C-alpha positions as protocol buffer text, in pm:
chain_id: "A"
residue {
  index: 1
  type: MET
  ca { x: 0 y: 0 z: 0 }
}
residue {
  index: 2
  type: VAL
  ca { x: 118 y: 351 z: -80 }
}
residue {
  index: 3
  type: CYS
  ca { x: 87 y: 470 z: 282 }
}
residue {
  index: 4
  type: ASN
  ca { x: 335 y: 211 z: 404 }
}
residue {
  index: 5
  type: GLU
  ca { x: 582 y: 290 z: 126 }
}
residue {
  index: 6
  type: LEU
  ca { x: 570 y: 661 z: 215 }
}
residue {
  index: 7
  type: GLY
  ca { x: 652 y: 585 z: 579 }
}
residue {
  index: 8
  type: MET
  ca { x: 299 y: 629 z: 717 }
}
residue {
  index: 9
  type: ARG
  ca { x: 312 y: 337 z: 958 }
}
residue {
  index: 10
  type: ASP
  ca { x: 69 y: 461 z: 1223 }
}
residue {
  index: 11
  type: LEU
  ca { x: -203 y: 724 z: 1269 }
}
residue {
  index: 12
  type: VAL
  ca { x: 46 y: 991 z: 1377 }
}
residue {
  index: 13
  type: GLY
  ca { x: 262 y: 931 z: 1068 }
}
residue {
  index: 14
  type: LEU
  ca { x: -46 y: 930 z: 847 }
}
residue {
  index: 15
  type: ALA
  ca { x: -197 y: 1249 z: 991 }
}
residue {
  index: 16
  type: SER
  ca { x: 127 y: 1446 z: 963 }
}
residue {
  index: 17
  type: HIS
  ca { x: 230 y: 1336 z: 613 }
}
residue {
  index: 18
  type: PRO
  ca { x: 197 y: 1600 z: 335 }
}
residue {
  index: 19
  type: VAL
  ca { x: 14 y: 1364 z: 96 }
}
residue {
  index: 20
  type: VAL
  ca { x: -253 y: 1247 z: 340 }
}
residue {
  index: 21
  type: GLY
  ca { x: -521 y: 1471 z: 188 }
}
residue {
  index: 22
  type: ALA
  ca { x: -463 y: 1351 z: -168 }
}
residue {
  index: 23
  type: SER
  ca { x: -438 y: 991 z: -50 }
}
residue {
  index: 24
  type: ARG
  ca { x: -772 y: 1009 z: 130 }
}
residue {
  index: 25
  type: GLU
  ca { x: -936 y: 1186 z: -166 }
}
residue {
  index: 26
  type: SER
  ca { x: -841 y: 898 z: -393 }
}
residue {
  index: 27
  type: PHE
  ca { x: -956 y: 649 z: -131 }
}
residue {
  index: 28
  type: ALA
  ca { x: -1301 y: 815 z: -121 }
}
residue {
  index: 29
  type: MET
  ca { x: -1324 y: 886 z: -494 }
}
residue {
  index: 30
  type: ASN
  ca { x: -1280 y: 531 z: -621 }
}
residue {
  index: 31
  type: PRO
  ca { x: -1597 y: 386 z: -463 }
}
residue {
  index: 32
  type: VAL
  ca { x: -1802 y: 679 z: -601 }
}
residue {
  index: 33
  type: ILE
  ca { x: -1674 y: 610 z: -952 }
}
residue {
  index: 34
  type: ARG
  ca { x: -1746 y: 236 z: -916 }
}
residue {
  index: 35
  type: LYS
  ca { x: -2094 y: 291 z: -769 }
}
residue {
  index: 36
  type: LEU
  ca { x: -2191 y: 522 z: -1055 }
}
residue {
  index: 37
  type: GLY
  ca { x: -2036 y: 287 z: -1312 }
}
residue {
  index: 38
  type: ALA
  ca { x: -1840 y: 575 z: -1467 }
}
residue {
  index: 39
  type: SER
  ca { x: -1574 y: 491 z: -1720 }
}
residue {
  index: 40
  type: GLU
  ca { x: -1229 y: 648 z: -1694 }
}
residue {
  index: 41
  type: ARG
  ca { x: -1285 y: 855 z: -2008 }
}
residue {
  index: 42
  type: HIS
  ca { x: -1581 y: 1030 z: -1840 }
}
residue {
  index: 43
  type: CYS
  ca { x: -1399 y: 1125 z: -1516 }
}
residue {
  index: 44
  type: PHE
  ca { x: -1213 y: 1453 z: -1485 }
}
residue {
  index: 45
  type: PHE
  ca { x: -1051 y: 1696 z: -1241 }
}
residue {
  index: 46
  type: TRP
  ca { x: -1192 y: 2045 z: -1296 }
}
residue {
  index: 47
  type: ALA
  ca { x: -1045 y: 2380 z: -1189 }
}
residue {
  index: 48
  type: VAL
  ca { x: -1048 y: 2746 z: -1288 }
}
residue {
  index: 49
  type: HIS
  ca { x: -791 y: 3020 z: -1229 }
}
residue {
  index: 50
  type: SER
  ca { x: -999 y: 3171 z: -948 }
}
residue {
  index: 51
  type: SER
  ca { x: -913 y: 2856 z: -744 }
}
residue {
  index: 52
  type: ALA
  ca { x: -1257 y: 2692 z: -766 }
}
residue {
  index: 53
  type: GLU
  ca { x: -1219 y: 2320 z: -825 }
}
residue {
  index: 54
  type: LEU
  ca { x: -1387 y: 1981 z: -823 }
}
residue {
  index: 55
  type: ASP
  ca { x: -1187 y: 1672 z: -735 }
}
residue {
  index: 56
  type: LEU
  ca { x: -1412 y: 1463 z: -956 }
}
residue {
  index: 57
  type: LEU
  ca { x: -1633 y: 1570 z: -1244 }
}
residue {
  index: 58
  type: ILE
  ca { x: -1825 y: 1289 z: -1412 }
}
residue {
  index: 59
  type: GLU
  ca { x: -1982 y: 1343 z: -1751 }
}
residue {
  index: 60
  type: ASP
  ca { x: -2293 y: 1123 z: -1754 }
}
residue {
  index: 61
  type: GLY
  ca { x: -2472 y: 1163 z: -2085 }
}
residue {
  index: 62
  type: THR
  ca { x: -2624 y: 1511 z: -2076 }
}
residue {
  index: 63
  type: GLN
  ca { x: -2555 y: 1582 z: -1709 }
}
residue {
  index: 64
  type: LEU
  ca { x: -2242 y: 1666 z: -1514 }
}
residue {
  index: 65
  type: LEU
  ca { x: -2189 y: 1535 z: -1161 }
}
residue {
  index: 66
  type: GLY
  ca { x: -1940 y: 1720 z: -942 }
}
residue {
  index: 67
  type: PHE
  ca { x: -1773 y: 1595 z: -622 }
}
residue {
  index: 68
  type: GLU
  ca { x: -1532 y: 1758 z: -381 }
}
residue {
  index: 69
  type: PHE
  ca { x: -1356 y: 1541 z: -124 }
}
residue {
  index: 70
  type: LYS
  ca { x: -1201 y: 1686 z: 192 }
}
residue {
  index: 71
  type: ARG
  ca { x: -1019 y: 1539 z: 487 }
}
residue {
  index: 72
  type: THR
  ca { x: -1123 y: 1726 z: 799 }
}
residue {
  index: 73
  type: LEU
  ca { x: -1202 y: 1671 z: 1164 }
}
residue {
  index: 74
  type: SER
  ca { x: -1489 y: 1923 z: 1150 }
}
residue {
  index: 75
  type: PRO
  ca { x: -1702 y: 1869 z: 838 }
}
residue {
  index: 76
  type: ASN
  ca { x: -1971 y: 2119 z: 748 }
}
């Protein structure tokens, strides 16, 4: 697993590592893609210069589905 190879051997190592956010985003994103049955060619990262972004944008026929994944201790 990537976490072990990057030296994240316990919760303290995981929480303090600089890639923990991206790692958890991927971990959460994959089940969403599978559940929706989206193909790789219909999945995108979307961002604009004003810093707005979506971690996952799925093109599903005529509709677009946007998802933002965050690692936080205080979700809102």
